PQR file with spaces between the fields and no chain letter, atoms N, CA, C, O and H, PARSE charges and radii, in Angstrom:
ATOM       1  N    MET     1      90.743  105.963  111.736 -0.4000 1.5000
ATOM       2  CA   MET     1      92.115  106.384  112.269 -0.0000 2.0000
ATOM       3  C    MET     1      92.220  107.234  113.501  0.5500 1.7000
ATOM       4  O    MET     1      93.282  107.493  114.068 -0.5500 1.4000
ATOM       5  N    LEU     2      91.272  107.564  113.794 -0.4000 1.5000
ATOM       6  CA   LEU     2      90.904  108.666  115.351 -0.0000 2.0000
ATOM       7  C    LEU     2      91.055  107.554  115.989  0.5500 1.7000
ATOM       8  O    LEU     2      91.806  107.635  116.961 -0.5500 1.4000
ATOM       9  H    LEU     2      90.410  107.354  113.334  0.4000 1.0000
ATOM      10  N    ALA     3      90.431  106.165  115.698 -0.4000 1.5000
ATOM      11  CA   ALA     3      90.506  104.911  116.634 -0.0000 2.0000
ATOM      12  C    ALA     3      91.246  104.502  116.987  0.5500 1.7000
ATOM      13  O    ALA     3      91.457  104.443  118.199 -0.5500 1.4000
ATOM      14  H    ALA     3      89.821  106.099  114.908  0.4000 1.0000
ATOM      15  N    ALA     4      92.147  103.928  115.934 -0.4000 1.5000
ATOM      16  CA   ALA     4      93.711  103.613  115.845 -0.0000 2.0000
ATOM      17  C    ALA     4      94.301  103.906  116.994  0.5500 1.7000
ATOM      18  O    ALA     4      94.726  103.317  117.988 -0.5500 1.4000
ATOM      19  H    ALA     4      91.976  103.976  114.950  0.4000 1.0000
ATOM      20  N    ALA     5      94.172  105.415  116.408 -0.4000 1.5000
ATOM      21  CA   ALA     5      95.405  106.747  117.360 -0.0000 2.0000
ATOM      22  C    ALA     5      95.113  106.126  119.110  0.5500 1.7000
ATOM      23  O    ALA     5      95.750  105.557  119.997 -0.5500 1.4000
ATOM      24  H    ALA     5      93.827  105.893  115.600  0.4000 1.0000
ATOM      25  N    GLN     6      94.040  106.549  118.923 -0.4000 1.5000
ATOM      26  CA   GLN     6      93.292  106.457  120.528 -0.0000 2.0000
ATOM      27  C    GLN     6      93.886  104.827  121.050  0.5500 1.7000
ATOM      28  O    GLN     6      94.609  104.774  122.045 -0.5500 1.4000
ATOM      29  H    GLN     6      93.523  107.011  118.202  0.4000 1.0000
ATOM      30  N    ASN     7      93.500  103.493  120.265 -0.4000 1.5000
ATOM      31  CA   ASN     7      93.672  102.566  120.809 -0.0000 2.0000
ATOM      32  C    ASN     7      95.001  102.319  121.370  0.5500 1.7000
ATOM      33  O    ASN     7      95.327  101.623  122.331 -0.5500 1.4000
ATOM      34  H    ASN     7      92.913  103.537  119.457  0.4000 1.0000
ATOM      35  N    LEU     8      95.731  103.065  120.536 -0.4000 1.5000
ATOM      36  CA   LEU     8      97.507  103.205  120.875 -0.0000 2.0000
ATOM      37  C    LEU     8      98.171  103.835  121.719  0.5500 1.7000
ATOM      38  O    LEU     8      99.234  103.593  122.291 -0.5500 1.4000
ATOM      39  H    LEU     8      95.466  103.631  119.756  0.4000 1.0000
ATOM      40  N    ALA     9      97.147  105.032  121.769 -0.4000 1.5000
ATOM      41  CA   ALA     9      97.649  106.090  122.970 -0.0000 2.0000
ATOM      42  C    ALA     9      98.763  106.444  121.758  0.5500 1.7000
ATOM      43  O    ALA     9      99.960  106.257  121.978 -0.5500 1.4000
ATOM      44  H    ALA     9      96.283  105.229  121.304  0.4000 1.0000
ATOM      45  N    LEU    10      98.330  106.928  120.564 -0.4000 1.5000
ATOM      46  CA   LEU    10      99.481  107.923  119.943 -0.0000 2.0000
ATOM      47  C    LEU    10      98.476  109.531  119.277  0.5500 1.7000
ATOM      48  O    LEU    10      97.363  109.820  118.837 -0.5500 1.4000
ATOM      49  H    LEU    10      97.358  107.081  120.385  0.4000 1.0000
ATOM      50  N    GLU    11      99.332  109.944  119.488 -0.4000 1.5000
ATOM      51  CA   GLU    11      98.481  111.463  118.167 -0.0000 2.0000
ATOM      52  C    GLU    11      98.361  111.019  117.324  0.5500 1.7000
ATOM      53  O    GLU    11      99.057  110.098  116.896 -0.5500 1.4000
ATOM      54  H    GLU    11     100.236  109.709  119.846  0.4000 1.0000
ATOM      55  N    LEU    12      96.861  111.837  116.469 -0.4000 1.5000
ATOM      56  CA   LEU    12      96.946  111.423  115.212 -0.0000 2.0000
ATOM      57  C    LEU    12      97.475  113.125  114.598  0.5500 1.7000
ATOM      58  O    LEU    12      97.009  114.252  114.770 -0.5500 1.4000
ATOM      59  H    LEU    12      96.296  112.585  116.817  0.4000 1.0000
ATOM      60  N    ARG    13      98.470  112.673  113.954 -0.4000 1.5000
ATOM      61  CA   ARG    13      98.753  114.040  112.897 -0.0000 2.0000
ATOM      62  C    ARG    13      98.261  114.355  111.638  0.5500 1.7000
ATOM      63  O    ARG    13      98.775  113.570  110.842 -0.5500 1.4000
ATOM      64  H    ARG    13      98.848  111.758  113.814  0.4000 1.0000
ATOM      65  N    VAL    14      97.522  115.117  111.083 -0.4000 1.5000
ATOM      66  CA   VAL    14      97.275  115.591  110.048 -0.0000 2.0000
ATOM      67  C    VAL    14      98.089  116.735  108.995  0.5500 1.7000
ATOM      68  O    VAL    14      98.673  117.768  109.325 -0.5500 1.4000
ATOM      69  H    VAL    14      97.105  115.755  111.730  0.4000 1.0000
ATOM      70  N    VAL    15      97.993  116.443  108.309 -0.4000 1.5000
ATOM      71  CA   VAL    15      99.744  117.449  107.645 -0.0000 2.0000
ATOM      72  C    VAL    15      98.985  117.903  106.219  0.5500 1.7000
ATOM      73  O    VAL    15      98.171  117.142  105.695 -0.5500 1.4000
ATOM      74  H    VAL    15      97.518  115.604  108.042  0.4000 1.0000
ATOM      75  N    ASP    16      99.323  119.226  105.626 -0.4000 1.5000
ATOM      76  CA   ASP    16      98.969  119.841  104.411 -0.0000 2.0000
ATOM      77  C    ASP    16      99.446  119.340  103.409  0.5500 1.7000
ATOM      78  O    ASP    16     100.170  118.347  103.471 -0.5500 1.4000
ATOM      79  H    ASP    16      99.984  119.844  106.052  0.4000 1.0000
ATOM      80  N    ALA    17      99.195  119.808  102.530 -0.4000 1.5000
ATOM      81  CA   ALA    17      99.999  119.582  101.041 -0.0000 2.0000
ATOM      82  C    ALA    17     101.058  120.260  100.776  0.5500 1.7000
ATOM      83  O    ALA    17     101.912  119.885   99.972 -0.5500 1.4000
ATOM      84  H    ALA    17      98.607  120.615  102.480  0.4000 1.0000
ATOM      85  N    GLU    18     101.100  121.295  101.410 -0.4000 1.5000
ATOM      86  CA   GLU    18     102.389  122.185  101.576 -0.0000 2.0000
ATOM      87  C    GLU    18     103.693  121.217  102.395  0.5500 1.7000
ATOM      88  O    GLU    18     104.862  121.375  102.046 -0.5500 1.4000
ATOM      89  H    GLU    18     100.406  121.600  102.062  0.4000 1.0000
ATOM      90  N    GLY    19     103.334  120.278  103.441 -0.4000 1.5000
ATOM      91  CA   GLY    19     103.969  119.699  104.011 -0.0000 2.0000
ATOM      92  C    GLY    19     104.566  118.225  103.283  0.5500 1.7000
ATOM      93  O    GLY    19     105.764  117.944  103.249 -0.5500 1.4000
ATOM      94  H    GLY    19     102.383  120.150  103.724  0.4000 1.0000
ATOM      95  N    LEU    20     103.609  117.475  102.791 -0.4000 1.5000
ATOM      96  CA   LEU    20     104.013  116.616  101.773 -0.0000 2.0000
ATOM      97  C    LEU    20     104.816  116.655  100.617  0.5500 1.7000
ATOM      98  O    LEU    20     105.447  115.746  100.077 -0.5500 1.4000
ATOM      99  H    LEU    20     102.636  117.703  102.819  0.4000 1.0000
ATOM     100  N    VAL    21     104.663  118.220  100.221 -0.4000 1.5000
ATOM     101  CA   VAL    21     105.229  118.502   98.576 -0.0000 2.0000
ATOM     102  C    VAL    21     106.648  118.727   99.377  0.5500 1.7000
ATOM     103  O    VAL    21     107.639  118.390   98.730 -0.5500 1.4000
ATOM     104  H    VAL    21     104.150  118.959  100.660  0.4000 1.0000
ATOM     105  N    ALA    22     106.831  119.138  100.411 -0.4000 1.5000
ATOM     106  CA   ALA    22     108.205  119.809  101.132 -0.0000 2.0000
ATOM     107  C    ALA    22     108.966  118.571  101.599  0.5500 1.7000
ATOM     108  O    ALA    22     110.184  118.465  101.742 -0.5500 1.4000
ATOM     109  H    ALA    22     106.026  119.411  100.936  0.4000 1.0000
ATOM     110  N    ALA    23     107.984  117.620  101.818 -0.4000 1.5000
ATOM     111  CA   ALA    23     108.934  116.095  102.217 -0.0000 2.0000
ATOM     112  C    ALA    23     109.276  114.959  101.076  0.5500 1.7000
ATOM     113  O    ALA    23     110.190  114.143  101.197 -0.5500 1.4000
ATOM     114  H    ALA    23     106.994  117.706  101.702  0.4000 1.0000
ATOM     115  N    ALA    24     108.562  115.026  100.172 -0.4000 1.5000
ATOM     116  CA   ALA    24     109.016  114.331   98.986 -0.0000 2.0000
ATOM     117  C    ALA    24     110.124  113.923   98.144  0.5500 1.7000
ATOM     118  O    ALA    24     110.250  112.945   97.408 -0.5500 1.4000
ATOM     119  H    ALA    24     107.820  115.689  100.074  0.4000 1.0000
ATOM     120  N    PRO    25     111.239  115.313   98.535 -0.5600 1.5000
ATOM     121  CA   PRO    25     112.170  114.733   98.132  0.2800 2.0000
ATOM     122  C    PRO    25     113.656  113.840   99.017  0.5500 1.7000
ATOM     123  O    PRO    25     114.800  113.467   98.756 -0.5500 1.4000
ATOM     124  N    HIS    26     112.628  113.852  100.224 -0.4000 1.5000
ATOM     125  CA   HIS    26     113.411  112.433  101.299 -0.0000 2.0000
ATOM     126  C    HIS    26     112.410  111.546  101.356  0.5500 1.7000
ATOM     127  O    HIS    26     112.143  111.053  102.452 -0.5500 1.4000
ATOM     128  H    HIS    26     111.699  114.155  100.436  0.4000 1.0000
ATOM     129  N    CYS    27     111.493  111.085   99.927 -0.4000 1.5000
ATOM     130  CA   CYS    27     111.280  110.041  100.179 -0.0000 2.0000
ATOM     131  C    CYS    27     112.783  108.983   99.532  0.5500 1.7000
ATOM     132  O    CYS    27     113.790  109.025   98.826 -0.5500 1.4000
ATOM     133  H    CYS    27     111.710  111.486   99.037  0.4000 1.0000
ATOM     134  N    LEU    28     111.988  108.147  100.381 -0.4000 1.5000
ATOM     135  CA   LEU    28     112.972  106.473   99.661 -0.0000 2.0000
ATOM     136  C    LEU    28     112.438  105.607   98.197  0.5500 1.7000
ATOM     137  O    LEU    28     113.108  105.417   97.181 -0.5500 1.4000
ATOM     138  H    LEU    28     111.169  108.113  100.955  0.4000 1.0000
ATOM     139  N    THR    29     110.967  105.156   98.482 -0.4000 1.5000
ATOM     140  CA   THR    29     110.682  104.931   97.277 -0.0000 2.0000
ATOM     141  C    THR    29     109.889  105.765   96.602  0.5500 1.7000
ATOM     142  O    THR    29     109.497  106.840   97.054 -0.5500 1.4000
ATOM     143  H    THR    29     110.424  105.311   99.307  0.4000 1.0000
ATOM     144  N    HIS    30     109.523  105.164   95.123 -0.4000 1.5000
ATOM     145  CA   HIS    30     108.647  105.873   94.376 -0.0000 2.0000
ATOM     146  C    HIS    30     107.834  105.082   93.378  0.5500 1.7000
ATOM     147  O    HIS    30     108.253  104.205   92.623 -0.5500 1.4000
ATOM     148  H    HIS    30     109.841  104.290   94.756  0.4000 1.0000
ATOM     149  N    SER    31     106.302  105.651   93.532 -0.4000 1.5000
ATOM     150  CA   SER    31     105.475  104.345   93.305 -0.0000 2.0000
ATOM     151  C    SER    31     105.224  105.435   91.775  0.5500 1.7000
ATOM     152  O    SER    31     105.418  106.645   91.894 -0.5500 1.4000
ATOM     153  H    SER    31     105.963  106.364   94.145  0.4000 1.0000
ATOM     154  N    PRO    32     104.898  104.989   90.754 -0.5600 1.5000
ATOM     155  CA   PRO    32     104.276  105.550   89.468  0.2800 2.0000
ATOM     156  C    PRO    32     103.127  105.709   89.766  0.5500 1.7000
ATOM     157  O    PRO    32     102.809  106.895   89.845 -0.5500 1.4000
ATOM     158  N    ARG    33     102.060  104.728   90.045 -0.4000 1.5000
ATOM     159  CA   ARG    33     100.871  105.088   90.383 -0.0000 2.0000
ATOM     160  C    ARG    33     100.485  106.322   91.294  0.5500 1.7000
ATOM     161  O    ARG    33      99.615  107.125   90.956 -0.5500 1.4000
ATOM     162  H    ARG    33     102.318  103.764   89.980  0.4000 1.0000
ATOM     163  N    VAL    34     101.368  106.432   92.759 -0.4000 1.5000
ATOM     164  CA   VAL    34     100.807  107.437   93.353 -0.0000 2.0000
ATOM     165  C    VAL    34     101.531  108.916   92.851  0.5500 1.7000
ATOM     166  O    VAL    34     101.066  110.018   93.141 -0.5500 1.4000
ATOM     167  H    VAL    34     102.074  105.780   93.034  0.4000 1.0000
ATOM     168  N    LEU    35     102.634  108.717   92.123 -0.4000 1.5000
ATOM     169  CA   LEU    35     103.076  110.105   91.318 -0.0000 2.0000
ATOM     170  C    LEU    35     102.084  110.235   90.679  0.5500 1.7000
ATOM     171  O    LEU    35     101.462  111.208   91.104 -0.5500 1.4000
ATOM     172  H    LEU    35     103.011  107.821   91.887  0.4000 1.0000
ATOM     173  N    SER    36     101.473  109.643   89.664 -0.4000 1.5000
ATOM     174  CA   SER    36     100.234  110.140   88.982 -0.0000 2.0000
ATOM     175  C    SER    36      99.183  110.544   89.195  0.5500 1.7000
ATOM     176  O    SER    36      98.514  111.348   88.546 -0.5500 1.4000
ATOM     177  H    SER    36     101.978  108.852   89.318  0.4000 1.0000
ATOM     178  N    LEU    37      98.875  109.818   90.468 -0.4000 1.5000
ATOM     179  CA   LEU    37      97.844  110.445   91.063 -0.0000 2.0000
ATOM     180  C    LEU    37      98.424  111.909   91.990  0.5500 1.7000
ATOM     181  O    LEU    37      97.825  112.972   92.155 -0.5500 1.4000
ATOM     182  H    LEU    37      99.419  109.164   90.995  0.4000 1.0000
ATOM     183  N    THR    38      99.118  111.698   92.244 -0.4000 1.5000
ATOM     184  CA   THR    38      99.011  112.901   93.761 -0.0000 2.0000
ATOM     185  C    THR    38     100.300  113.846   93.757  0.5500 1.7000
ATOM     186  O    THR    38     100.438  114.865   94.434 -0.5500 1.4000
ATOM     187  H    THR    38      99.604  110.835   92.109  0.4000 1.0000
ATOM     188  N    GLY    39     101.377  113.203   92.696 -0.4000 1.5000
ATOM     189  CA   GLY    39     102.322  114.078   92.252 -0.0000 2.0000
ATOM     190  C    GLY    39     103.912  113.577   93.152  0.5500 1.7000
ATOM     191  O    GLY    39     105.086  113.801   92.858 -0.5500 1.4000
ATOM     192  H    GLY    39     101.264  112.376   92.145  0.4000 1.0000
ATOM     193  N    LEU    40     103.294  112.832   94.322 -0.4000 1.5000
ATOM     194  CA   LEU    40     104.478  112.798   95.001 -0.0000 2.0000
ATOM     195  C    LEU    40     105.054  111.023   95.095  0.5500 1.7000
ATOM     196  O    LEU    40     104.351  110.028   94.919 -0.5500 1.4000
ATOM     197  H    LEU    40     102.340  112.650   94.561  0.4000 1.0000
ATOM     198  N    PRO    41     106.593  111.067   95.437 -0.5600 1.5000
ATOM     199  CA   PRO    41     106.872  109.671   94.978  0.2800 2.0000
ATOM     200  C    PRO    41     106.417  108.504   95.870  0.5500 1.7000
ATOM     201  O    PRO    41     106.455  107.393   95.342 -0.5500 1.4000
ATOM     202  N    SER    42     105.980  108.589   97.179 -0.4000 1.5000
ATOM     203  CA   SER    42     105.651  108.271   98.067 -0.0000 2.0000
ATOM     204  C    SER    42     104.824  108.621   98.970  0.5500 1.7000
ATOM     205  O    SER    42     105.337  109.217   99.917 -0.5500 1.4000
ATOM     206  H    SER    42     105.949  109.492   97.608  0.4000 1.0000
ATOM     207  N    LEU    43     103.043  108.360   99.032 -0.4000 1.5000
ATOM     208  CA   LEU    43     102.173  109.204  100.163 -0.0000 2.0000
ATOM     209  C    LEU    43     102.005  109.020  101.335  0.5500 1.7000
ATOM     210  O    LEU    43     101.201  109.638  102.033 -0.5500 1.4000
ATOM     211  H    LEU    43     102.626  107.876   98.263  0.4000 1.0000
ATOM     212  N    ALA    44     103.012  107.829  101.823 -0.4000 1.5000
ATOM     213  CA   ALA    44     102.859  107.258  102.936 -0.0000 2.0000
ATOM     214  C    ALA    44     104.342  107.950  103.695  0.5500 1.7000
ATOM     215  O    ALA    44     104.353  108.345  104.861 -0.5500 1.4000
ATOM     216  H    ALA    44     103.665  107.328  101.255  0.4000 1.0000
ATOM     217  N    GLU    45     105.623  107.997  102.709 -0.4000 1.5000
ATOM     218  CA   GLU    45     106.825  108.293  103.395 -0.0000 2.0000
ATOM     219  C    GLU    45     107.188  109.881  103.380  0.5500 1.7000
ATOM     220  O    GLU    45     108.167  110.461  103.851 -0.5500 1.4000
ATOM     221  H    GLU    45     105.615  107.676  101.762  0.4000 1.0000
ATOM     222  N    ALA    46     105.865  110.465  102.553 -0.4000 1.5000
ATOM     223  CA   ALA    46     106.165  112.037  102.727 -0.0000 2.0000
ATOM     224  C    ALA    46     104.976  112.589  103.747  0.5500 1.7000
ATOM     225  O    ALA    46     104.890  113.753  104.139 -0.5500 1.4000
ATOM     226  H    ALA    46     105.070  109.994  102.170  0.4000 1.0000
ATOM     227  N    ALA    47     104.113  111.546  104.077 -0.4000 1.5000
ATOM     228  CA   ALA    47     102.848  111.691  105.085 -0.0000 2.0000
ATOM     229  C    ALA    47     103.765  111.549  106.831  0.5500 1.7000
ATOM     230  O    ALA    47     103.547  112.219  107.841 -0.5500 1.4000
ATOM     231  H    ALA    47     104.182  110.600  103.758  0.4000 1.0000
ATOM     232  N    ALA    48     104.918  110.286  106.595 -0.4000 1.5000
ATOM     233  CA   ALA    48     105.143  110.071  107.879 -0.0000 2.0000
ATOM     234  C    ALA    48     106.664  111.481  108.123  0.5500 1.7000
ATOM     235  O    ALA    48     106.944  112.298  109.001 -0.5500 1.4000
ATOM     236  H    ALA    48     105.095  109.742  105.775  0.4000 1.0000
ATOM     237  N    LEU    49     107.052  111.219  107.257 -0.4000 1.5000
ATOM     238  CA   LEU    49     108.497  112.810  106.834 -0.0000 2.0000
ATOM     239  C    LEU    49     107.419  114.008  107.977  0.5500 1.7000
ATOM     240  O    LEU    49     107.694  114.379  109.118 -0.5500 1.4000
ATOM     241  H    LEU    49     106.824  110.555  106.544  0.4000 1.0000
ATOM     242  N    ALA    50     106.283  114.330  107.194 -0.4000 1.5000
ATOM     243  CA   ALA    50     105.899  115.631  107.086 -0.0000 2.0000
ATOM     244  C    ALA    50     105.203  115.966  108.928  0.5500 1.7000
ATOM     245  O    ALA    50     105.252  116.949  109.667 -0.5500 1.4000
ATOM     246  H    ALA    50     106.059  114.028  106.267  0.4000 1.0000
ATOM     247  N    ALA    51     104.525  114.386  109.080 -0.4000 1.5000
ATOM     248  CA   ALA    51     104.110  114.775  110.652 -0.0000 2.0000
ATOM     249  C    ALA    51     105.436  114.575  111.682  0.5500 1.7000
ATOM     250  O    ALA    51     105.634  114.976  112.829 -0.5500 1.4000
ATOM     251  H    ALA    51     104.485  113.588  108.479  0.4000 1.0000
ATOM     252  N    ALA    52     106.150  113.875  110.868 -0.4000 1.5000
ATOM     253  CA   ALA    52     107.414  113.966  112.173 -0.0000 2.0000
ATOM     254  C    ALA    52     108.376  115.187  112.257  0.5500 1.7000
ATOM     255  O    ALA    52     109.163  115.253  113.201 -0.5500 1.4000
ATOM     256  H    ALA    52     105.989  113.549  109.936  0.4000 1.0000
ATOM     257  N    GLY    53     108.344  116.085  111.370 -0.4000 1.5000
ATOM     258  CA   GLY    53     108.482  117.347  111.500 -0.0000 2.0000
ATOM     259  C    GLY    53     109.807  118.142  111.117  0.5500 1.7000
ATOM     260  O    GLY    53     110.464  117.108  110.991 -0.5500 1.4000
ATOM     261  H    GLY    53     107.705  116.031  110.602  0.4000 1.0000
ATOM     262  N    PRO    54     110.579  118.977  110.876 -0.5600 1.5000
ATOM     263  CA   PRO    54     111.610  119.361  110.290  0.2800 2.0000
ATOM     264  C    PRO    54     113.031  118.618  111.142  0.5500 1.7000
ATOM     265  O    PRO    54     113.415  118.650  112.311 -0.5500 1.4000
ATOM     266  N    GLY    55     113.593  117.897  109.755 -0.4000 1.5000
ATOM     267  CA   GLY    55     114.968  116.884  110.266 -0.0000 2.0000
ATOM     268  C    GLY    55     114.399  115.802  110.531  0.5500 1.7000
ATOM     269  O    GLY    55     115.010  115.207  111.419 -0.5500 1.4000
ATOM     270  H    GLY    55     113.281  117.871  108.806  0.4000 1.0000
ATOM     271  N    ALA    56     113.250  115.115  110.067 -0.4000 1.5000
ATOM     272  CA   ALA    56     112.672  113.793  110.350 -0.0000 2.0000
ATOM     273  C    ALA    56     113.491  113.070  109.340  0.5500 1.7000
ATOM     274  O    ALA    56     113.961  113.396  108.250 -0.5500 1.4000
ATOM     275  H    ALA    56     112.754  115.598  109.346  0.4000 1.0000
ATOM     276  N    ARG    57     113.510  112.069  109.996 -0.4000 1.5000
ATOM     277  CA   ARG    57     114.504  110.555  108.664 -0.0000 2.0000
ATOM     278  C    ARG    57     113.281  109.741  108.831  0.5500 1.7000
ATOM     279  O    ARG    57     112.533  109.815  109.806 -0.5500 1.4000
ATOM     280  H    ARG    57     113.129  111.804  110.882  0.4000 1.0000
ATOM     281  N    LEU    58     113.081  108.721  107.500 -0.4000 1.5000
ATOM     282  CA   LEU    58     112.568  107.958  107.388 -0.0000 2.0000
ATOM     283  C    LEU    58     113.228  106.061  108.405  0.5500 1.7000
ATOM     284  O    LEU    58     114.378  105.649  108.250 -0.5500 1.4000
ATOM     285  H    LEU    58     113.689  108.661  106.708  0.4000 1.0000
ATOM     286  N    LEU    59     112.783  105.741  108.785 -0.4000 1.5000
ATOM     287  CA   LEU    59     112.957  104.211  109.488 -0.0000 2.0000
ATOM     288  C    LEU    59     113.548  103.422  108.470  0.5500 1.7000
ATOM     289  O    LEU    59     114.598  102.896  108.840 -0.5500 1.4000
ATOM     290  H    LEU    59     111.849  106.075  108.912  0.4000 1.0000
ATOM     291  N    GLY    60     113.179  103.149  107.197 -0.4000 1.5000
ATOM     292  CA   GLY    60     113.103  102.895  106.503 -0.0000 2.0000
ATOM     293  C    GLY    60     112.374  102.422  104.989  0.5500 1.7000
ATOM     294  O    GLY    60     111.816  101.545  105.648 -0.5500 1.4000
ATOM     295  H    GLY    60     112.326  103.576  106.896  0.4000 1.0000
ATOM     296  N    PRO    61     112.007  102.255  103.973 -0.5600 1.5000
ATOM     297  CA   PRO    61     111.414  102.481  103.130  0.2800 2.0000
ATOM     298  C    PRO    61     109.742  101.877  103.132  0.5500 1.7000
ATOM     299  O    PRO    61     109.634  100.652  103.189 -0.5500 1.4000
ATOM     300  N    ARG    62     108.768  102.503  103.087 -0.4000 1.5000
ATOM     301  CA   ARG    62     107.452  102.633  103.129 -0.0000 2.0000
ATOM     302  C    ARG    62     106.806  100.878  102.942  0.5500 1.7000
ATOM     303  O    ARG    62     107.418  100.402  101.986 -0.5500 1.4000
ATOM     304  H    ARG    62     108.855  103.498  103.040  0.4000 1.0000
ATOM     305  N    LEU    63     105.918   99.933  103.460 -0.4000 1.5000
ATOM     306  CA   LEU    63     105.516   98.851  103.589 -0.0000 2.0000
ATOM     307  C    LEU    63     104.225   98.922  102.694  0.5500 1.7000
ATOM     308  O    LEU    63     103.379   99.812  102.784 -0.5500 1.4000
ATOM     309  H    LEU    63     105.421  100.320  104.236  0.4000 1.0000
ATOM     310  N    ALA    64     104.189   97.878  101.828 -0.4000 1.5000
ATOM     311  CA   ALA    64     102.766   97.679  100.966 -0.0000 2.0000
ATOM     312  C    ALA    64     101.856   96.192  101.353  0.5500 1.7000
ATOM     313  O    ALA    64     102.175   95.015  101.180 -0.5500 1.4000
ATOM     314  H    ALA    64     104.876   97.156  101.754  0.4000 1.0000
ATOM     315  N    ALA    65     100.789   96.716  101.856 -0.4000 1.5000
ATOM     316  CA   ALA    65     100.398   95.198  101.761 -0.0000 2.0000
ATOM     317  C    ALA    65      99.381   94.772  100.814  0.5500 1.7000
ATOM     318  O    ALA    65      98.240   95.100  101.143 -0.5500 1.4000
ATOM     319  H    ALA    65     100.531   97.672  101.996  0.4000 1.0000
ATOM     320  N    ALA    66      99.492   94.137   99.738 -0.4000 1.5000
ATOM     321  CA   ALA    66      98.994   93.712   98.434 -0.0000 2.0000
ATOM     322  C    ALA    66      98.348   94.596   98.156  0.5500 1.7000
ATOM     323  O    ALA    66      97.140   94.410   98.304 -0.5500 1.4000
ATOM     324  H    ALA    66     100.419   93.871   99.471  0.4000 1.0000
ATOM     325  N    GLY    67      98.773   95.907   97.652 -0.4000 1.5000
ATOM     326  CA   GLY    67      97.897   96.937   96.979 -0.0000 2.0000
ATOM     327  C    GLY    67      96.634   97.361   97.867  0.5500 1.7000
ATOM     328  O    GLY    67      95.634   97.902   97.394 -0.5500 1.4000
ATOM     329  H    GLY    67      99.754   96.058   97.532  0.4000 1.0000
ATOM     330  N    GLU    68      96.733   97.187   98.603 -0.4000 1.5000
ATOM     331  CA   GLU    68      95.713   97.735  100.221 -0.0000 2.0000
ATOM     332  C    GLU    68      96.041   98.896  100.845  0.5500 1.7000
ATOM     333  O    GLU    68      95.296   99.858  100.654 -0.5500 1.4000
ATOM     334  H    GLU    68      97.545   96.748   98.987  0.4000 1.0000
ATOM     335  N    ALA    69      97.073   99.032  101.609 -0.4000 1.5000
ATOM     336  CA   ALA    69      97.426   99.526  102.096 -0.0000 2.0000
ATOM     337  C    ALA    69      98.408  100.214  102.585  0.5500 1.7000
ATOM     338  O    ALA    69      98.331   99.817  103.748 -0.5500 1.4000
ATOM     339  H    ALA    69      97.678   98.251  101.763  0.4000 1.0000
ATOM     340  N    THR    70      99.476  101.116  102.579 -0.4000 1.5000
ATOM     341  CA   THR    70     100.993  101.340  102.923 -0.0000 2.0000
ATOM     342  C    THR    70     100.669  101.900  104.357  0.5500 1.7000
ATOM     343  O    THR    70      99.687  102.213  105.029 -0.5500 1.4000
ATOM     344  H    THR    70      99.538  101.439  101.634  0.4000 1.0000
ATOM     345  N    CYS    71     102.268  101.845  104.467 -0.4000 1.5000
ATOM     346  CA   CYS    71     102.895  102.413  106.081 -0.0000 2.0000
ATOM     347  C    CYS    71     104.302  102.782  105.637  0.5500 1.7000
ATOM     348  O    CYS    71     104.961  102.104  104.848 -0.5500 1.4000
ATOM     349  H    CYS    71     103.066  101.591  103.921  0.4000 1.0000
ATOM     350  N    ALA    72     104.824  104.228  106.366 -0.4000 1.5000
ATOM     351  CA   ALA    72     105.912  104.172  106.588 -0.0000 2.0000
ATOM     352  C    ALA    72     106.045  104.893  108.223  0.5500 1.7000
ATOM     353  O    ALA    72     105.147  105.270  108.977 -0.5500 1.4000
ATOM     354  H    ALA    72     104.289  104.778  107.007  0.4000 1.0000
ATOM     355  N    LEU    73     107.268  104.898  108.368 -0.4000 1.5000
ATOM     356  CA   LEU    73     107.403  105.244  109.809 -0.0000 2.0000
ATOM     357  C    LEU    73     108.747  106.421  109.743  0.5500 1.7000
ATOM     358  O    LEU    73     109.619  106.584  108.890 -0.5500 1.4000
ATOM     359  H    LEU    73     107.997  104.592  107.756  0.4000 1.0000
ATOM     360  N    ALA    74     108.549  106.921  110.661 -0.4000 1.5000
ATOM     361  CA   ALA    74     109.802  108.667  110.366 -0.0000 2.0000
ATOM     362  C    ALA    74     110.281  108.968  112.060  0.5500 1.7000
ATOM     363  O    ALA    74     109.630  108.539  113.013 -0.5500 1.4000
ATOM     364  H    ALA    74     107.841  106.788  111.354  0.4000 1.0000
ATOM     365  N    GLU    75     111.042  109.461  112.135 -0.4000 1.5000
ATOM     366  CA   GLU    75     111.203  109.701  113.356 -0.0000 2.0000
ATOM     367  C    GLU    75     112.025  111.123  113.720  0.5500 1.7000
ATOM     368  O    GLU    75     113.044  111.188  113.033 -0.5500 1.4000
ATOM     369  H    GLU    75     111.570  109.809  111.361  0.4000 1.0000
ATOM     370  N    SER    76     111.901  112.008  114.403 -0.4000 1.5000
ATOM     371  CA   SER    76     112.433  113.370  114.286 -0.0000 2.0000
ATOM     372  C    SER    76     113.409  113.529  115.379  0.5500 1.7000
ATOM     373  O    SER    76     113.419  113.090  116.529 -0.5500 1.4000
ATOM     374  H    SER    76     111.073  111.956  114.962  0.4000 1.0000
ATOM     375  N    THR    77     114.218  114.263  114.727 -0.4000 1.5000
ATOM     376  CA   THR    77     115.374  114.229  115.860 -0.0000 2.0000
ATOM     377  C    THR    77     115.764  115.846  116.589  0.5500 1.7000
ATOM     378  O    THR    77     115.787  116.965  116.079 -0.5500 1.4000
ATOM     379  H    THR    77     114.211  114.620  113.792  0.4000 1.0000
ATOM     380  N    PRO    78     115.979  115.478  117.676 -0.5600 1.5000
ATOM     381  CA   PRO    78     115.988  116.833  118.366  0.2800 2.0000
ATOM     382  C    PRO    78     116.779  117.582  117.965  0.5500 1.7000
ATOM     383  O    PRO    78     116.869  118.707  118.455 -0.5500 1.4000
């Protein structure tokens, strides 16, 4: 992850469990599997929102790649 962030000249942010839980109500999608494993409707979306900070919004629902990886993007509001 760190190498990918560096190659893309992006900041890598680590979010804590409290941030993920706080962001959960704003998730757009709900995965029964992720919910049973983490208690979150979407780990990717919650992480994107938590990393983007207060007032963040998702740019759309998460994308899943054949059950191998998920990605969600969020933007901060000024």
